N, C-alpha and C positions, 0 to 999 in steps of 0.2 A: 743487228747490222748497224754499223756506224754511218751516218750521213753528215754532210757539210752543206749548209744552206747559206747563200749570200743574202744578207738583209741589211737593215739600217737600225742604228741604236735608237732607243725610245726616249732618251733624255733630252738634252738641250737642243737648241736650233743649229748647232754645228752640223748635225746630220751625218755622223760618222758611219762609215760602212763597217759591217761586222760579218764574221764567219761564225755561224752557229753550228756546233757539233751536237748531234743527238744520237742516242742509241736506245732502242726498245721503247720508243715513245717518250723519252726523257731527255731534256737538254742537259748535256754533260760539260760543255765548255763554250766559251765565247772568246774570240780573238779579233783583233782589228783586221780589216780587209786592206791589204797593201795596194790593191788596185783602185780603191775608192778615192776620188780626187779631193774629198773633204779632209781626210785624215791620213791617207797613205799608210794605213796599218796602225796608227797610234790610237789608244783609247785612254780615257781618264780612269780614276779609281772606281767610279760608279759603273762605267761601261764594262770594265774588266770583271766586275762582280755580278754581272747580269745573270750568268748561269746559276749562281747561288740563290738569286731572288726567285728563280723559276722552279726550283727543285722540290719544294714542298707544296702540297695542296692544302695544308692547314691554313685557314683564313680565306681561301678562295671562295668565290660565289660559284656554286656548282649546279644548283637547281633553281628554277623560278620559285619565288615565294610570294604569298599574297595574303591579304586580309580584306574582308569585306567591310568590317566596321573598325573604327579606330580603337575601340576597347579590346579588340581581339589581338592575339599574337599572330604574326605571320606564320603560314604553314606551307610546306612544299606542295607544288601543284605541277601539272603537266604544262608544257609549253602552250598547247592550244588553249587551255583555260586562261593562262596569264595573258596571252595576246588578245583573246576575245574580250577579257575583262578591261584591259587598258583601252582598247578601241571603243567599247561601250561607254565607259566613263567619260572619255574625251568627247564623244558624240553628245552625250547627255549635257555636259557643260556648254558645249558650243550651241546646242539647240536652245538652252535656257538663257544663256548670257552673251552669245555671240562669239566669233572666232578670237577676239582679243582677250577673252577670259582664260585662254590657255597660253602656256609659254614653254619654251625649250631652252635649257641651259646646258651647253655642250662644252667641248674641250679642245684645246690645242694639241692634245695627245691622240685625238681621233685621226684616222687616216683620211686622206682627201675624199675617197669614195664614201666613207661613212658620213663625213660632213655634207657631201653633196646630197645624199638621200634625205638627211634631216632637213636641210635647207629647202629642198623641193617639197617635202612633206608639209612644212610649216607655211611657206609662202605660196606655193603653187596649188596645194590641195586644201588646206584649212583656210588659207587666206589671211593669215596673220604674219606680221613681221616681228612678232615677239619670239625671236630666236637669237640668243646671244651666247657668248663663249667666255671662258676664263681668260682668253687672250685679251679681252677688254681690260683685264687687270694688269697686263704686262706690256702690250705693244701698241695700243690704240692711239696714244699720243704721237708715237713715231709715224703711224699711218696718216694721222690728220696733218702732221707737219709736212710729210713728203707730198701729200696731195695739194696742200696750200702753196707750198714753195715751188715744187717741181712739176706739179700737174697730175701726178699719178703715184700710187703706192708702190713700194719696192725700192730697196737700196740700189743706188747707181754703181755700187762697188762690187768687188769679188774678193775671194780669199787670196788670190794671187797678189793683190795690193799689199798684203801683210809683209811680203818680202821686199817690196819696192818703196814703201813709205820711208821718207827721210826724217819726218817728224810725226810722232804718234801722240794724239791727244785722247786720253781715256777720260770719259766724263760719266761719273755715276756708275762705274762698272768695275767690280773686282774681278777682272777677267782671269786672273791666275786661278781663281776658284770656280767661277761661273762658266767659263769657256776655256778650260785648261788646254785642250788639244790645239786650239788656235793660238793660245799664248805661247806654246812651245815654238811655233813658227816665228813669232816675233822675237823670242829669246835667241833663236838661232841666227836670225837676220842681224840682230844687234851684236851678237858675238863676232860675226863676220865683219861688221862695220860699226865699230864703237862710236863713230860720228853721228849715228842715228840718235835722235833725242826723244825721250819719253816725258810727257807732261801728264800728270794724274790729278784730276779734280775729284776730291772725295773728302767728306768730313772726317773719315777715319784713316788711320795709317794702316791700310790693308797690305797684304803681301804684294799686291800690284803696286801700291804707292811706295812701298819700301824699296822698290827697284827703279823708281823713277829718277830722272835727272832733275826734275822739278815737281814737287808735290804742293799743290794749291789746296790747303786744308781749309776749305771755305766753311762758313756757317751753313747748316742745312737749309736748303731752299733758296740760296742766293745765286744760283747758276746764271739767271738772266742778267743780273747786275754784273757778274764776271764777264760774260760774253759781250755785253754792251760796252763795258770798259775796255776790253781788248779791241773791239772794233774802233772805238774812239782813238786809241793809240795807233792802230793801223792806218787810219785816215791821217792822223797828225804826222806820222812818220813817212807818209807816201808809199805805204806797202800794199795799197789796194791796186787792182787792175782796172783802171778807169775805162779803157777801151772795151774790155769784156763786159763791164757793167753796162756801158752804153749800148752795145750791140745785142746782148743776150738776156738782159734783165729789165725789170720795171720796179718802181717803188723805192729806189735808193734815196731819193731826196728826202722823203718823209722819215726814213730810218736815220738818215744823217742828222736831221733836226733833233730827233729823239736822243741819239747817243751823245749829242753835244753836252748834255748834262752829266753824262757818265765819264767824267775825267778819271784817269787811273787812280788818283787819290780818293775820290768820292766812291768809286766802285770798290776799291780795296777796303775802305772802311766798312762798307756794307757787308762785304764778304768776310771780314776779319782776317785778312792776309796782308802781307807787305806789298806796298805799291810797286817796288822794283820787281817783285816776282810776277805781278800781273803784266807789267810791261815786257819782262823777259819772255813770258809765254806768248804774248802777242807777236813779238819780233821773231821768235823761232817759227811760229806758225806762218806768218806772212812772208818771211824771207825764204822759206823752205822750197826746195824743188818739188817736193811732193808731201803734202800734209794730209794725214788720214785721221779722222776722229772715229772712235769706237765708243758707243754708249749703250746704256741698258736701263735698268729700273731706276737708277738715281735721277735720271731725267724724266722718265716716263710716268712713274708712280707719284703724281703730284697734281694738285688742283690747278696748277699752271704748267702742266707737262708739255702741252703743245707749244707754248711760248718758249720754254727751255729748248725744245728741239729746233724751233724756228730761229732762235737767237744763235744757235750753233751753226745752222745751215747758212745764216747770213754771213758768217765768217768765211765759209767756203765759197759762196758766190762772189763776195767782195774781192777775194784774192785769186779767183779762178782755180781754187783747189778742188776741182770737180771735173769729171769727164776725162780724166787722164790717169795713167798708170800710177798707183801708189797714193792716190788722193781721193778724197770724197767723204761725205757724211755716212757712216756705216752703222746702222742700227742692228745690234746683235740680238737675235730672237731668243726668247726665254724657253720656248717649248718646241718640240720636234716638228710640229706642223701648224704653228700659228699662221704661217704664210699660206699654207694650203687652205686653211679655213677661210682666209680672206679671198683667195682666188675664186672659191665657189660661192662667195657671198654669204657665208655662214655667220653673219653678224646682223644685229638689229637695224643697223644704219646703212646697209648696202645690199645691192642685188648681185647676182652671179657675174663673174668676170669683171669686177671693178665697176659695175654699173651703179647708177644712183637711183634710189627709191623715188625721189621727187621728180625724176625726169620721165615724162610720159612716153617719149620715144624709146627710152631704155626699157620701160615696163612692157611696151608693145613687142620689143625684140625678144625679151625673155618669154613672154606669153606665147609668141609664135614658135620659138624654138622648143618650148616645152609641150606644144600642142594643146594649149588650154582653149577650150571652146569659148570662153569668155575672158578677155584680157582684164576685165574689171575685177576678176578674182584676185589679182595681184593688188594688194592694198597700197595706196599712195601715202599712207601714214607711216613714218618711221616707227619701228618697234621700240620696246623699252630696253635700253642697255642694262647691264648687270645690276648696278646699284638701284636704279629705278625699278627694275623688274621685281626685286625682292621687297622694295618698299610698297609696290603695288600689291604684291601678294600679302604683305602684312596688313594693308588697309582693306583687303577683301575684294579688290577688283579682279585680280588674277585668282582663279579658283583651282586650276589644275596646272601642275608643272612636271615636266619630264626632264630629269637631270641625267646626263650621260658622261661618264668617264671624268668626273670632276667632283670636288669636295667643298662646296660653298660654305658649309657650316664651320669650316676651318679657314679657308683662304680669303673670304670676303672681309672687308673692313667692318668694324663695329658688329661683331658676330652675335651679340645678344639679340639684335634686331633680326638677323637672318634666322636664328632659331625660332623667334616668335613668328616669322613669316611662314616657315615650314610647318609649324604647329597650326597656324591659321588656315592654310590651304586645305581645300576639301579633298584633294587627291594628289599624292606625290608618288611619282615613278622614279626609281633610281636604277639606272643601267650601269652595272659596275662589275669589275673583275675581282675585287677584294671586298670582303664583308666588313673588315675592321677599318671603317672610316667614320668620321664624325657625322656624316650625312645619312648613312644607311639606316640608323635607328628611326629616322623620320619617314621612311618609305612605307607606303601602303602596298606597293609591288616592287620586288627586286627582280630585275632581269639580268641573269648571269651572262656577262660578256667575255668573249675570248680576249686574251691579253697578248702582249708582245711575245713573239715566238710561235703564236698560234693563229695569226691572221695575216692576210695579204692585202696589198694595195700600194699606194704611193704616199710620199711626204715631200714637202718642199722646205729646204733649209734656208739659212740666213742669206746666202748668196744667190737666191732664186734658182737653186738647183733641185730638180725633181729626181728622187731616188725610189727604187722599188723596195718595198717591204715584203718579205716572203715568210710563209709559215714553215717552221721546222718540224713541228709536231701537231697533232690534232688538238683541238680545244679540250680543256679539262672538263670532266663530268659532262653536263648537258649544256655547257656554255656555247654561245653562238657569236659569230662576228657581229659587230655593231651595225653594219649596213644591212645585214640579213634581218635583224630584229626590227629596225626601222621600216624596212621594205615590207615585212609581213604585216605589221600593224597598218601601214599605209594602204595596203590592198584591202584590208578589212574596212578602213575608213572610207575608201572609194565607194564601197557598196552602200554606205549609209549616209554620206553627206550629200545633200540635195545639189543637183547640177554639177557634181564634181567630175563627171565623165568616168571612164574606166580604163584609160590607157596610159596613165602617168607612171605607173609602177609595174612591177613584175620583172625586175632585173634578175638575171640568172647568174651573174658573175661580176666581180669588181672590174673586169675589163670592159664590160658593157657600160658600166657607170662612167668609167674614165673616158671612154670614147664619146659619150654624150657630153660630158663636161668639156672636153677639148673643143667640141663643135661650138659651144657657147662662147669660146674665147676668140673666134675668128675675127680678125680686124681690130681687136682690142689691144691695149698696151701690153697685155700679158699673153698675147697670141701663142698658143702651144699646139696649133694644128699640125705642126711637124713632128710632134712627139707622140709615140705610141708605146704600148707595152713591148711590141717587137723591137723597137729601137732601143728602149731601155735595157731589154734583155741582151741585145746584141752589142750595143756600144757603151752601155753603162749610164750613169746619171748625167742629166742634161740641164742646162740653164735656159730659162726663158728671158725674153721672148724667143720663140723658135717657130717661125712661120712655116707653112707647108712647103713653100718654095725655097726654103733656106737649107744650107748644108750643115749648119750648126747654130747653136744659140748665141745670144749676145753676151759677151763676157762683162762688158761695162756699158753703162747707159750714158746718153747725153754727150758722147765724145765729140759730136759735131756742134755742140752748143745749142741744139734745138731740143726744147723741152716739151713735155706732154700737155702743155696748155694750148688754148685756142690760137694764140698768136706765136707759139713756139718760144716764148720768153719766160724765164723763171721769175718768180715774184719774191722781192724782199718784203718782209713784214716788220713793222715797227713793234717792238716788244717791250712795253713798260715793265718795270720791275714791280712785282706784287709779292707781298710776304706770304708765309705759309698760312693755311686755313686755320690751324689750331695754334694760336700764339701762346707763348709762354707768359706767365705772370707770377706773382708772389706765391700763389697757391699751387701752381703747376710750373715750377721753375726749370725743369730739365727738358731738353729736346731729345726725344726718343727717335732713333733711326733703326731700321730693320734691314735684314739682308740674309745671305745664304751661308751655309756651312760648306766646307770643301767636299765632304764625302756623302752628304745627304741630298735628297731630291724632294722638293715640294712638301707634300704632307706625309712622306715617308711610308706610304702604303707599299712601296716596292723596296726602297733601300732600307727601310726599317725592319726588314726580314733577315738582315745579314749582320752578324755580330761584328765583323771586322770594320764595317763602315761606321760603327760607333766609336772606334778606338781613338780617333783624333779629337772628338768632342763627345765624351761619354755621357754628359748630362746637360740639360739646358742651363743657361746662365744669362745674367744681365751684366754687361761690361760697363765699368765706370772708371774714371780717372782716379788714381790713388789719393790725390789731394782733396778731391771732392768727397771721397769716402771718409778720409781722416777728419774733415770738418764736421761730419755727421756721426762720428764715432762708430763707423762701420768697418768691418774687416773682411778679408778674403774668405769666402765660403759662407758668410752670414746669409740667412734667408731674409729677403727684402720684399716688400709689397710695392708693386708698380701700379699706380692709379692714374687714370685720366678722367676727363669729364664723363666718360662713357662706361668704363668698367675697370677691373683690376685683376691682377694675378700675382702669385708669389713665385720668385725664382731665387736660386743661389746667386751670390754676388761674386763677380770676377773682376779683379783690378788690373788695369792695363794703361800704359802710356799711349796706346793707339787711338784713344778717343780724347778729344779736347775737353777742357773744363766746361761743364754745363751741358754736355752731351752724353747720352748713354745709348747702348746698342744691345739688341736682342735678335737672335736668329728667328726666321719665320717658320721653320719646319715643325717645331714641336706643337703637338695638338692633343686633343682629349684621348687619343689612343696611347699616348706615352706620358701624359701629364694630367694633373688634377684640374686642369682648366682647358679651355679651347685654344690656348696659346696666346701669343702677343697681340693677335687681332681682337682680343677682348678690349684693347685700349685704343686701337687705331681709328682714324677719322673717316667718315663716309663722304666727305666733300669731294666733288668731281670736277674735272676740267670741263669748261663750257664747250669746247670744241670736240674733244675725244671722248668725254664722259668717263675717263679713267680716274679712279679714286686715289686719294693721297695716302697710300699705304706706307710710304717711306718715312712719314713724320707724324709725331703726335706730341703734345705738351703733357708732361707727366710729373708726378711727385714721387719721391722714393723715401720709404721709411722702413725701419726695422720691423720685421714680422715676429711678434712675440709668440713663438711656438715651441715651448720647452720640451714637449714629448716627441722624441725622435725615433725613427726606425731605419735600420739597415738590414736588408735581407738579400740572400743570393741562393741560387739553386742551379745545379747542373742537370740537364735533361732536354726534353723537347721544348725549346724556348717559345716557339710559336703557340703551342698548346697551352703552356703555362701563362703566356701573355694574354691569351683569350680569357683565361680564368681570372687573372689578376686585374685586367683593365677596368671592369665595372666597379671595382672597389676603390679606384684612385680618387674619385670625386668625394669620398667621405672624409678625406683629409684636406686641410688647408693647403698643404703642399704634398705632392707625390710625383715621382717620376719613375719610369721604367726604361731600362736600356739593356742591350745584349752585349756580350763579349764573345770573342772567338773561342771556340771550345765548348759550344752549347751551354753558355752560362747566361742566366737572366739575373739582373740586379734591380732591386727595388729600394728607393729612398723615399722616406715620408716624414712629415712633421705635422703636429696638431697641438692645440692648446692642452688637450688631455686625450687619453686613449678612447677612441670611439667604441661604443658598446658592441661587443661581439666581433669587432673587425679583425682582431688578430687570429681568432679561430678560423675565420674564413680565409685569411692569408695562409695559414698552415695547410688548409685543405687545397687551396689553389696551387701552392708550391709543392704539394705532396710531401709534407714534412710530418709524418705521423709519429706518435709515441711508439717506442719499441726498444728492443735490446740494444740497438745501435744508435739510440737517441739519448742525448744529455739535455736535461731541462732544468731551468731555474726560474722561480717565480716569486716576486715580492709584490703583492697586491697593493699594499699601502703606498709603496713608491712607484706604482704603475710600471714595474720592471718585469719584463718577460723575455726569457732567452731560450733558444732551442738550437742544438747542433745535431746533425745526422751524419753518420759515417756509412760508407760502403767499402767493404774489403779494407777496413782500417784507413781509409782516405776520406777526408771531409768532403761530403757531397752536397751540403747545403746548410744554411743557418738563418735564424732570425734573431736580431737583437732589437729589443724595444724598450724604450725608457732610458737605458744606459747603453750607448754605442761606442764607449771609449775604446773597446778592444776590436772595433770593426776593421781597422786597417790590417791588423794581424791576421784575423780570420780570413779576410779577402785574399791576403797573400798566400795563406795555406790552401785556400780553395783553388786559386789560379795555378799554384805549383803542382797540385794533385800528387803530392808525395805522401808516403805512409806516415801516419801520426806516430810521433815519438814521445814517450813519457805518459803520465796519467792523463786520461781524457778530461778530468775535471779542470785541468789547467787551461782548457779552451776558454773559460770565462774569466781567467785572471787578466788583469790589466798589464799589458806588456808594451807600453809605449816606447820603451827603449829599443825594442826590436822592430817596431812598426815603422813604416815609411809611407809617405803619401804616394798615391798611385803614380807609377812611371808612365807618363803619357806616350802614346804611340805617335810618331811623326810621319813615318812612312807606312801607309796602310797596306800597300802591296806586299812589302817584305816584312811588315810588322816590326820595324826597327824603332826602338824606344829612344826617348829623349836623353836618358842618361848615357847610353852608348855613344850617341852623337856628340854630346857635350864632352865626354871623356876623350874622344878622338880629336875634337877641336882644341881641347886643352893641350894636346900633344902636337898642335900645329897643323892638323889636317885641314885642307882646303875642300871646297865642294867636289872637285873631281876625285880627290883622294877619299872622301867620304863615300862616294859612289863605288869606287874600286874596292874599298875595304869592307864596307857594310852592306852594299847593294842598294841602299836607299837612293831614290831618285832615278833608278835605272829601268823601271818598268813603265809606269804611266807618266812619271815626271811631275805629278801634281804637287809633290812635296818640295821640289827644287827651290821655289821662291822662299819657303821657310828655312831651308838649309842655308841659303845665302844670308837670310836675316840673322840666323844663329851665329854664323861665322862673323858677320859684321859687328854684332853686339859684343861678341867675345873680343874682337880686335879693339873696339872702343874702350871696353872695360880694362884691357891690359895697358 
C-alpha cells in the first residue's frame, strides 16, 4: 500500500516541506510540499535525492554494539544490555570524578524533542553543563552577535523579505549552493525587478558572486575592516538615520570614533579591493529602501566571528535597515534544527528557552519548571563548548562522552587532536544512524538511531518557523528514535544518581516532550505557548514568538524599534579589525579557505550514498589560481600536499580563476570514508572566538608542494556500491592519496597514489571489488615495473577493472565501463594505450537531469540562452541548483566570442 507523509527535509536550515512516498515499509520517492511556506514545493538536488539515500540498509546502524574492554571488538547486544551498560559506566565516572567528568556532544540535525531530553538529562539530572552541539561550529557567532546587539537570539527577518529587498548583501555565503531554494526566490525577484542590486562579499568568485552587481573579493578574514569602512563612508555621506540612532540605540559615539580610522581607502587596502567598490557598496546599502544582508559560515567560522556579525549589524542599525519589510541582518542557518537546539538550551553556554546559566533567577525558573527537588543541581558554571570539550577530553579531565548524530572526528578543526581525545577517553558512546563515519570506530558502544523518514518531532528553520517532522516508515532494524534512547538511559540514571529524584523522565511520546518544552518558553522572547502539535497539524508550520493569546506568530521582529534589551534599545559595538588567527608567512604562504559543494552535505554519510550526487564534483580537489600553479610548476590534476602547522593531506589540483592569487580552496565534505585522510580539517586551526567559542574553520595558513607519488591506481566496478565501499574504505589509509566516489548506474570508482605499491594491497582491492580471476578476466602483471592490470567482463560487457602502476588507458576503460556496450574486437586490446580515442570525463552540470557539460557548451556555441538551454536540454528545470552555473557558462562564452 502506498502512503504519502508530510514532513520536513533533513538538510539545511531552509526547512523545506517534503512529501514522502512509501510503499511496503520502503521510501520510494520524495517531492517538495507545495503547501509549505518555506519552499512552496521546491527542493534542491540534495532534497530531491532523499529517497535514494534511504533505500539501502547497507551501512546503517541496525543493532546496538558494545565492548567492555578497549582491546575487544564490539559485538551486537540487546538494547537492555547496551542501555544498562551506558548508564552504569556514566554513573561510575560521575561517582569517581564528579558530574563534569562526563560530556554530551549532540547535533543540529536532532529534532527539538531529542535535543530537549538530552539537555534535561545533562543539566537537570546529572548536573553538568557539558553538553554542546555541532551548531557551535556553524551558528554560535551569529547567536552571540544577535544577543549582544539586539538583546536576544533569533533573526529579526523572514523569508518574505527575500522578495521585498531592494539591495541584497551576501556576506560569506555561497547561497546559490548552500541554500539554493531560497536563492531561487531572490533570482525570481531580481528577474521581475532588475533594479534590485546584489552585493557579494567573498574571497572566491562563487556562483553567487558571479551573478552579483558588485563582487567585493576581499582577502580572507577582512570582513570587519570592510564593514567599518562602509560605515565610515555612510557617516561621511550622511546616509545614516540619526533620529533612529538617537531614539532606538546606544553606543554609536564609541563606534563612530573607531570607524574614523577606517577611511574607504584604508579599509579597501586592508581588504585588497578597489576603494570605489567599497564606497559603491556603502551607498547602495545606505540609500536603499530595503537592504537585506544574508550571511553564513564566511562570517561565523572565525576567531573573530562575533565581531564580523556585529560590524554588519552596525550597518543595519545605523541606517534603520531593520524591523521593516525587506530589510535586516539575516543569519542563514546551516543545519535543519540548529535553532531548535538553541531554543531548548542544548548548548554548553545557555539554559532552556534562551535563559542564561549565570543568572540565578533563570536557574531557579528552570529548576521549578523541571520539578527539581534541589535547584542547586543546576550548575552555575558554563559547560565546555565544543573545542574546549575535546581539549578537556584529551587532557583527561572529561572521562566519558556521549556523541549523538554528529561526526567530530571529521568536522572539528585540527582533527588530529580530536582523534587523540577520543582515544584518551575512558568511555565513548556514539548514537548514530550510519556506521560509516570517522567517529564510529572510536565508540565503545554504538546505539543505533532512527534517521530521517523514520522519526517524528519538530524542527525550527532559519526564519524561526517550527515545522513537523513525521515518520513515513518504521525504523530500520532495531534502531530507535534519539529521544527514546536518551529517555531510557535517563530513567536508569535516575535510579542510581544520589538525590536525583525519580520524576524527571518517563516521556511516552514526542508530543509530551514538546508540551513541556513550550511551557518553559512562557514569557520569554521565543514564547511558543500558542503552538501545539494540533495547531501544526491543522494550520501548518508556524513562526515564533507565538504566545498563547496570539492569533499567529510574529513575521518580523523589532518593527516598533523596541529591542529585547533591558531598556529596549539596540546596542552598537565598536569592532576593531583583527587579523586571522593563523597568519601566512614565508613557510606557509597560502590562505586556505573551505566551503561546501553544491550536491553534497556535511560528512556525506547520507548524500555519499547516491551516485548522481557525485557527478558535479566526482573527486576531492584543491583549487588554486593558474598563475600561482605555473610559478610552482604545477598542472591541473597534479597531486599536491597541503600542509599547515598542524597537519597535512594530499589532494588533486584544480586550476581556476575563481580564487585570487595567494588563496586556495578545498571543500569540507571529504573525510576518511572517501579519502585517505580525515579531510581538510587535518589542517584547520582550533582558535576560537572569545564570545561565541566558534572555531576558525574557514581559514588556515598552508603551503602547497608537489606530492611525489609515482605509483598510481585507477579502479572501477559495477555492483552494490555501498557494500563495495564498506570493503574498500579500510584500505584507503594505506596510500598517501586515495579517494572513492560513486557514479550513477551502480558504479564505484577508486583513485590512489603512493610512492610504491603497498605490500599485498592490490590483492585486497581485488577482493573488495570482487574482481576474481576467471574465464572472463584479462590480467597483465609486470612485477619489476610494479604494473598490475585486471579487467573483468560480464556478458561481453566490461564490468570492472583495476589499473595499477600504468593508468594511461584509464579514460578509455572508464568510457567503456560507463557506456556498458558489448565489447568489440579482441579483449587483449583493453590494455593497449588508446589516448587518441579517450577523452577526459564529461562533467555533469545538472544533477537532476544528468545533463553534461559538453551538451551545454555545444548548445551555447549555437547561441542558446539559459531559457533555451532549459527548454532544449531540461537542465535547470527541476531543482534549479545548476542555473547559476548555466548563466556563468553563457557569460563566459559571450566574453570569449
